[in-house]
C-alpha positions as CSV (number, residue, x, y, z in Angstrom):
1,M,172.4,-97.0,60.0
2,K,170.2,-100.0,61.3
3,G,166.6,-100.2,61.8
4,A,165.0,-99.3,65.2
5,D,164.5,-103.2,65.8
6,S,168.0,-104.2,65.5
7,L,169.2,-101.3,68.0
8,D,170.7,-103.2,70.9
9,W,168.4,-101.5,73.2
10,A,169.7,-103.9,76.3
11,F,173.1,-102.2,75.8
12,M,171.9,-98.7,75.2
13,Q,169.9,-98.9,78.9
14,K,172.9,-100.1,80.3
15,V,175.4,-97.3,79.2
16,I,172.9,-94.6,79.8
17,P,174.5,-93.6,83.2
18,M,178.1,-93.4,81.3
19,Y,176.3,-90.5,79.2
20,A,174.4,-89.2,82.4
21,A,177.7,-88.6,84.0
22,A,179.2,-86.8,80.9
23,V,176.3,-84.4,80.6
24,T,176.7,-83.6,84.2
25,L,180.5,-83.0,83.8
26,T,179.9,-81.1,80.6
27,L,177.1,-78.7,82.0
28,R,179.3,-78.1,84.9
29,L,182.3,-77.1,82.9
30,V,180.0,-75.2,80.7
31,I,178.3,-73.3,83.4
32,I,181.6,-72.2,84.7
33,G,183.4,-71.0,81.5
34,I,180.3,-69.2,80.5
35,V,179.7,-67.5,83.1
36,L,183.5,-66.3,83.2
37,A,183.4,-65.7,79.6
38,T,180.7,-63.6,79.6
39,I,182.3,-61.4,82.6
40,T,185.4,-61.1,80.6
41,G,183.5,-60.3,77.7
42,L,181.8,-57.4,79.0
43,A,184.9,-56.4,81.0
44,V,186.9,-56.1,77.4
45,S,184.2,-54.7,75.6
46,V,183.8,-51.9,78.1
47,I,187.5,-51.3,77.9
48,R,187.0,-50.9,74.2
49,Y,184.2,-48.9,74.5
50,K,186.3,-46.4,76.9
51,K,189.1,-46.1,75.0
52,V,191.3,-47.1,77.9
53,F,194.8,-46.4,76.8
54,L,196.9,-49.2,76.0
55,L,194.3,-51.5,77.4
56,S,192.1,-50.9,74.5
57,Q,194.4,-52.3,71.9
58,L,195.6,-55.3,74.0
59,S,192.0,-56.0,74.4
60,A,191.3,-55.9,70.6
61,A,194.8,-58.1,70.1
62,Y,192.9,-60.4,72.8
63,V,189.9,-60.8,70.6
64,Q,191.4,-61.3,67.3
65,L,193.7,-64.1,68.9
66,F,191.2,-66.2,70.3
67,R,188.2,-65.7,67.8
68,N,190.7,-66.5,64.8
69,T,191.9,-70.0,66.7
70,P,190.2,-73.2,67.2
71,L,189.5,-74.3,70.8
72,L,191.0,-77.6,69.9
73,V,194.6,-75.7,69.3
74,Q,194.0,-73.5,72.6
75,L,193.5,-76.9,74.5
76,F,196.5,-78.6,72.9
77,F,198.3,-75.7,74.0
78,L,197.2,-75.7,77.5
79,Y,197.5,-79.3,78.1
80,F,200.6,-80.5,76.3
81,G,202.6,-76.7,75.6
82,L,202.2,-75.2,79.4
83,P,203.7,-78.4,80.9
84,K,206.8,-77.8,78.5
85,L,207.3,-74.5,80.5
86,G,206.8,-76.1,84.0
87,I,203.1,-75.3,84.2
88,H,200.8,-77.8,84.9
89,I,197.1,-77.6,85.2
90,S,194.3,-80.1,85.3
91,S,192.0,-81.2,82.5
92,E,189.1,-79.5,83.7
93,A,191.0,-76.4,84.1
94,C,192.3,-76.6,80.8
95,A,188.8,-77.1,79.8
96,I,187.7,-74.2,81.8
97,I,190.3,-71.7,80.7
98,G,190.1,-72.6,76.8
99,L,186.2,-71.8,77.1
100,T,186.4,-68.8,78.8
101,L,189.0,-67.5,76.7
102,L,187.2,-68.5,73.5
103,G,184.1,-67.7,74.6
104,G,185.2,-64.2,75.9
105,S,186.5,-63.0,72.6
106,Y,183.0,-63.9,71.2
107,M,180.9,-62.4,74.1
108,A,182.9,-58.9,73.9
109,E,182.1,-58.7,70.3
110,A,178.4,-59.3,71.0
111,F,178.6,-56.5,73.9
112,R,180.7,-54.2,71.7
113,A,177.7,-54.4,69.6
114,G,174.9,-53.6,71.7
115,L,177.9,-50.5,73.0
116,S,177.9,-49.4,69.6
117,S,174.1,-49.1,69.2
118,I,174.0,-46.2,72.1
119,S,173.5,-43.2,70.3
120,P,176.0,-40.4,71.5
121,S,172.7,-38.0,72.3
122,Q,171.7,-40.1,75.0
123,I,175.2,-39.7,76.7
124,E,175.3,-36.1,75.9
125,S,171.6,-35.6,77.6
126,A,172.9,-37.7,80.8
127,Q,176.3,-35.6,81.3
128,A,173.8,-32.5,80.7
129,L,171.6,-33.7,83.6
130,G,174.8,-34.6,85.8
131,F,175.0,-38.1,85.7
132,S,178.2,-39.3,86.3
133,P,180.3,-41.5,83.9
134,I,179.3,-44.7,86.1
135,Q,175.9,-43.7,86.5
136,I,175.6,-43.2,82.6
137,M,177.2,-46.7,82.3
138,R,174.6,-48.4,85.0
139,Y,171.7,-46.9,83.9
140,I,171.8,-45.9,80.2
141,V,174.2,-47.8,78.4
142,I,174.8,-51.1,80.2
143,P,171.0,-51.9,79.8
144,Q,170.5,-50.8,76.4
145,A,173.4,-52.7,75.3
146,L,172.4,-55.9,77.1
147,A,168.7,-55.8,75.3
148,V,170.9,-55.4,72.0
149,S,173.5,-58.4,72.5
150,I,171.0,-60.7,73.8
151,P,170.5,-62.2,70.8
152,P,174.3,-62.9,69.7
153,L,174.9,-63.9,73.4
154,C,172.6,-66.6,73.1
155,A,173.9,-67.7,69.9
156,N,177.4,-67.8,71.6
157,V,176.2,-69.7,74.5
158,I,174.9,-72.2,72.3
159,F,177.9,-72.1,69.9
160,L,180.1,-72.7,73.1
161,I,178.2,-75.7,74.2
162,K,179.0,-77.4,70.9
163,E,182.6,-76.6,71.2
164,T,182.9,-79.0,74.0
165,S,182.8,-81.7,71.6
166,V,186.7,-81.2,71.7
167,F,187.1,-81.8,75.6
168,S,187.9,-85.4,74.7
169,V,191.4,-84.6,73.6
170,V,192.5,-83.4,77.0
171,A,191.6,-86.4,78.8
172,L,188.0,-85.5,79.7
173,A,185.3,-88.1,79.7
174,D,182.7,-86.0,78.0
175,L,180.0,-87.1,75.4
176,I,182.4,-87.6,72.6
177,Y,185.0,-89.6,74.9
178,V,182.5,-91.7,76.2
179,A,180.9,-92.4,72.7
180,K,184.4,-93.3,71.1
181,D,185.3,-95.1,73.9
182,L,182.1,-97.6,73.7
183,I,182.5,-97.9,69.9
184,G,186.3,-98.8,70.2
185,L,185.1,-101.5,72.9
186,Y,182.0,-102.8,71.7
187,Y,181.5,-101.6,68.3
188,K,178.3,-100.5,68.9
189,T,178.5,-97.7,66.6
190,D,174.5,-96.9,65.9
191,E,173.8,-97.3,69.7
192,A,176.5,-94.9,70.7
193,L,175.8,-92.4,68.0
194,L,172.2,-92.2,69.0
195,L,172.9,-91.5,72.5
196,L,175.0,-89.0,71.7
197,V,172.9,-87.2,69.7
198,A,170.3,-87.6,72.2
199,A,172.4,-86.2,75.0
200,Y,173.0,-83.0,72.8
201,L,169.5,-82.4,72.3
202,I,168.8,-82.8,76.1
203,I,171.1,-79.8,76.8
204,L,170.9,-77.8,73.7
205,L,167.2,-78.1,72.9
206,P,166.1,-76.3,76.3
207,I,168.5,-73.5,75.8
208,S,167.4,-73.0,72.4
209,L,163.8,-72.8,73.1
210,M,164.7,-70.6,76.4
211,A,166.7,-68.1,74.1
212,A,164.0,-67.6,71.6
213,V,161.4,-66.7,74.3
214,L,164.0,-64.5,76.0
215,E,164.7,-62.6,72.3
216,R,160.8,-62.3,71.7
217,R,160.4,-60.7,75.1
218,I,162.9,-58.5,75.1
219,R,162.0,-57.3,71.6
220,Y,158.7,-56.8,72.6
221,A,159.2,-54.9,75.6
222,G,161.8,-52.5,74.1
223,F,164.6,-51.6,75.8
224,G,162.8,-51.1,79.7
225,D,162.5,-48.1,81.9
226,S,165.8,-48.1,83.3
227,C,166.8,-46.2,79.8
228,T,164.4,-43.2,80.0
229,F,165.0,-39.7,81.7
């Protein structure tokens, strides 16, 4: 790496808007993908927890499939494989679907760990008090499971944001795409990589700090009043 004095600061200032656009695109796709992944993961974990016939086996197969295949391979299949079958979807749709499927499998395992931490005695006590199955899930199981699942969920969010670095394979102008493009056009490797690192820090550092604060508050607060009888 060159010294700070030899960096082309004028060039960096000129291309900052390109990185800002890439950050905006990345955040938009990440927010949509993580929201959908969280919903998917919660649904899958509840299905497995309730041992719904056939759906439970299908959910387990889904988790194993997408946890054990890289996002890069999934994106290649969505973007280059599906058109062979006559199915054409946009680059952004590929990124969101890939992130949702991959993230959902990881979120499902995080939620499953939380659901598994609920002792059977609490369920039996709730049933004895006349709680319906929906009330048991809403007021007893889900709140405690979420509290236990927060640390792995936060880790999964950070992991999924890092996984967006492969979005460039489906022709999306994400951060990696912009950095590679600038390096190829102007041979400004140090400047492009420095801005790339700065951009990821801008995205990830606040999320990491917020996750740490959230985990501490949950740990100190316990499971909350919603879980008491």
